C-alpha positions as CSV (number, residue, x, y, z in Angstrom):
1,M,75.1,127.3,63.5
2,G,72.1,127.6,65.4
3,S,71.3,125.7,68.7
4,P,68.8,122.7,69.1
5,H,67.9,124.0,72.6
6,P,64.6,125.9,73.0
7,N,64.6,129.3,75.2
8,F,61.9,127.7,77.2
9,T,58.9,124.9,77.0
10,M,55.5,125.3,78.6
11,G,52.5,123.0,78.8
12,F,49.2,124.3,79.4
13,N,46.4,121.9,80.8
14,F,42.5,122.9,81.0
15,N,39.9,120.9,82.4
16,A,36.2,121.8,82.7
17,S,33.0,120.1,83.4
18,Y,29.4,121.0,82.8
19,K,26.5,118.6,84.1
20,N,27.5,114.9,82.6
21,F,30.1,116.5,80.2
22,D,33.6,116.7,80.8
23,F,36.4,118.2,78.6
24,T,40.2,118.3,78.6
25,A,43.0,120.0,76.6
26,F,47.0,120.0,76.8
27,L,48.8,122.3,74.7
28,Y,52.6,122.5,74.5
29,W,54.7,125.3,73.5
30,K,58.5,125.1,72.7
31,D,59.9,128.4,71.9
32,G,63.1,129.0,69.9
33,G,65.7,126.7,69.1
34,E,66.8,125.8,65.9
35,I,66.5,122.6,63.3
36,V,68.6,121.3,60.8
37,N,66.2,120.3,57.8
38,Y,68.6,117.7,56.2
39,V,65.8,116.3,54.3
40,R,66.2,119.6,52.0
41,Y,69.5,117.6,50.7
42,W,67.8,115.1,49.3
43,T,64.5,117.3,47.9
44,D,67.0,120.3,47.0
45,F,69.7,119.2,45.5
46,N,71.1,116.7,42.5
47,T,71.4,113.7,45.2
48,F,68.9,111.4,43.9
49,Q,67.6,111.8,40.0
50,G,64.1,112.5,40.0
51,N,63.5,113.2,43.6
52,R,63.9,117.0,43.5
53,D,61.2,119.4,44.8
54,K,59.6,121.9,42.3
55,R,61.4,124.8,44.3
56,V,64.7,124.0,42.7
57,L,63.4,125.5,39.2
58,Y,62.0,128.7,40.9
59,D,64.2,129.3,43.7
60,S,67.6,128.4,42.3
61,W,70.1,131.5,41.4
62,T,70.3,132.7,37.9
63,P,71.4,136.1,36.9
64,T,68.2,137.3,36.7
65,H,67.4,136.0,40.1
66,T,70.4,136.9,42.5
67,D,68.5,136.7,45.7
68,A,67.7,132.9,45.4
69,K,67.5,130.9,48.2
70,L,69.3,128.1,46.3
71,P,72.5,128.0,44.3
72,V,72.5,127.6,40.6
73,L,70.7,124.8,39.1
74,D,73.4,121.9,37.7
75,G,72.0,118.7,36.7
76,S,75.7,117.3,37.0
77,D,76.1,118.6,40.3
78,G,76.0,116.0,42.6
79,A,78.2,117.7,45.5
80,S,76.1,120.6,46.1
81,G,74.4,120.3,49.7
82,Q,77.0,118.2,51.2
83,V,78.5,120.8,53.3
84,P,76.2,122.0,56.4
85,V,75.5,125.6,55.6
86,S,72.8,127.8,56.9
87,Y,70.4,126.9,54.3
88,Y,69.2,124.0,56.3
89,V,68.7,125.9,59.5
90,E,65.3,126.8,60.3
91,P,63.3,128.1,63.5
92,G,62.3,124.9,65.8
93,G,59.5,126.7,67.9
94,Y,55.9,125.4,67.7
95,L,52.8,125.0,69.4
96,R,50.9,121.6,69.6
97,L,47.8,120.7,70.7
98,R,48.7,117.4,72.3
99,N,45.7,115.8,73.7
100,L,42.0,116.8,73.5
101,S,39.3,114.8,75.1
102,L,35.2,115.7,75.4
103,G,33.0,113.0,77.5
104,Y,29.9,112.6,78.6
105,S,28.9,110.5,81.5
106,I,25.2,108.6,81.9
107,P,23.6,109.7,85.0
108,A,24.2,107.4,88.0
109,S,20.4,107.4,88.7
110,T,19.8,105.7,85.3
111,L,22.8,103.2,85.7
112,K,21.4,102.1,89.2
113,R,19.0,99.4,87.9
114,F,21.6,97.8,85.6
115,Y,23.9,97.3,88.4
116,I,26.3,99.9,86.8
117,E,28.0,102.5,89.0
118,R,29.4,104.6,85.9
119,L,29.2,104.6,82.2
120,R,31.1,107.3,80.4
121,F,31.4,107.7,76.5
122,Y,34.5,109.7,75.1
123,V,36.6,111.0,72.0
124,Q,39.9,111.9,72.5
125,A,42.3,113.1,69.9
126,Q,46.2,113.5,70.2
127,N,48.5,115.8,68.0
128,L,45.4,117.3,66.7
129,F,47.3,120.3,65.0
130,T,50.6,122.1,65.3
131,I,51.6,125.6,64.6
132,T,55.1,126.2,63.5
133,D,57.2,127.9,60.9
134,Y,59.2,124.9,60.4
135,T,59.0,123.2,56.7
136,G,59.6,119.7,57.7
137,L,57.1,117.3,58.5
138,D,57.4,117.7,62.2
139,P,59.0,120.4,64.3
140,E,59.3,117.6,67.1
141,I,61.9,115.5,65.6
142,T,63.5,112.6,67.3
143,T,67.1,111.2,67.1
144,Q,68.3,109.0,64.1
145,V,67.6,105.7,64.5
146,N,70.7,103.5,65.1
147,G,72.0,100.8,62.9
148,R,70.5,101.8,59.4
149,S,73.2,101.9,56.6
150,G,74.5,105.6,55.7
151,Y,72.8,107.0,59.0
152,R,74.7,108.3,62.1
153,S,74.6,106.7,65.2
154,A,72.4,109.0,67.4
155,R,73.0,106.8,70.5
156,S,75.8,109.4,71.8
157,D,76.2,111.7,69.4
158,A,75.3,115.3,70.4
159,N,76.0,116.4,66.8
160,S,72.5,114.7,66.0
161,L,70.4,116.5,68.3
162,G,68.1,119.3,66.5
163,V,68.9,117.5,63.2
164,D,66.2,116.1,61.0
165,Y,67.1,113.0,58.7
166,G,63.5,112.6,57.6
167,N,62.0,110.7,60.8
168,F,58.5,109.7,60.7
169,P,56.4,112.6,62.1
170,T,54.4,112.4,65.3
171,P,50.9,110.6,64.4
172,R,47.7,112.1,64.8
173,I,45.5,109.7,66.9
174,I,41.4,109.6,67.3
175,T,40.4,107.5,69.9
176,V,36.5,106.6,70.6
177,G,35.7,104.6,74.0
178,V,33.7,103.8,76.5
179,N,34.6,103.4,80.3
180,V,32.6,101.2,82.5
181,S,32.5,100.7,86.3
182,F,30.1,97.8,88.0
């Protein structure tokens, strides 16, 4: 069902400077590929009591809702969702602003009397935004951690490629800094 491999990936770097200001940005685009959102197994089915998404109430099959995305709601059914089906497969493409930086350098003529060659202040943001149709936390999934109880080893398991087992998303990081050269 589907393929974790993208049609293509592309990056775009942009650098600009004006007077003492500098600006850089890096965009990353992954087109195509599918992700198996296995987190839905825990949220959409009776896997763990009390851990269901409200979609189960509104998107489950009933005689009056035959075009539903989820099977019939059954509180005693602990087996639904264990068989891999296309329900879990979602588009894996995305566009992410991986890096954005804005800096200001104090003019060298001002710094000369302090015996400083260069002084630059900057703010930098990583993973500022992601545009995707994927409903999970992050379309940039990693392989599952080996050695955790109940999880598959991803060290050499090709079946884990493109499967989201609920790993932590890529963090957003904002850094403020100073570069000084003497």
